N, C-alpha and C positions, 0 to 999 in steps of 0.2 A: 318123459324125463325133462326136467328143466334145463335151460341153457347152461346155467352155472354148474350143474351136476355133470353135464357132458364135457364142458371145458375142463373141469377138475379131473375127470377120468382120463381125458386126452393128455393133459399136463402130467399126470402121475405116470401114465404109460410111457410117455416120451422121456421122462426123467429116469426111468428104470432100464433103458436100453441104449445101446450104441447105434449109430446110423448104418446098419448093415447094408441097406440098399445102396448107399453112396460107396461103400467099400467094394461092391460088386460091379458098379457102373463106372465106365470111363468118362470122366469129366472133360468137356471140351471148352476151351477158351479161345475166342476169336478176337483179334485186334492187334494194335500196334506194339512194337518194341522200339524204344528210342533211348537216346541219352539225354538226361536232364543236365543242362549246363547252367551253373549258377554264377552270379557276378564275381564271387571270390575265386573263380577258376575251377571249382570242384565239378567233376563230371561223374554222374551216377547213372548206371543202367536202370531204366524204368519204363514208364508207360503203364497206365492203369491195368490193361489186360495182362501184360507181362507180370506185373506185381501180384495180381491174383493167382496166376499160374505158378509163380515162384513160391508163394505162401502155401498153396495147395500141395506142391511138391514137398515142401518142408514138413507138412503135416502127414505125408505118406500116401497121398492120393494119386500120384503119377498122372497129372492132367496132360492132355494133348493141346498144345498151343498152336493155333493156326494163324500164321502171319507171314510176312515177307520181309526179308532183310537184303541189303545190298551185297553184291559180290565184290566187296572192297575190304579195307582194313577194319572199318567199324562193324561190318557184317561178320567178319571173322572173329572179332572180339565177342560179339553176341553169341555166336555159335560155341565158342570156346567156353564162355562162362556157363552157358546152359549145359554143355557136356560135363563140365566140372561138377555141376550141381546134380547131375543124373537126370536131367530133363530130356524128354523125347524131342529129337530134332526132325522127325519125319514129316512134319507139316509146315516146315519153314520153306 
């Protein structure tokens, strides 16, 4: 079978199904959670790994974010926001 025929068959197969493997697998994200502070004084919860985990949560995947946060006011804010959004706090 020619490459283009295989690629077309794979593309067609993927277009016709949802990612059921992802729905059954626990996605794990490892990395930082931080506050982005902008010159205008805006402070936004972020960090690339946190943003990925947050978006996966919004899509219904319930990822496990493995990270560390301080035992202070900022750490409490992070935990509170994650809890409000239904994110798993077990790996913080």
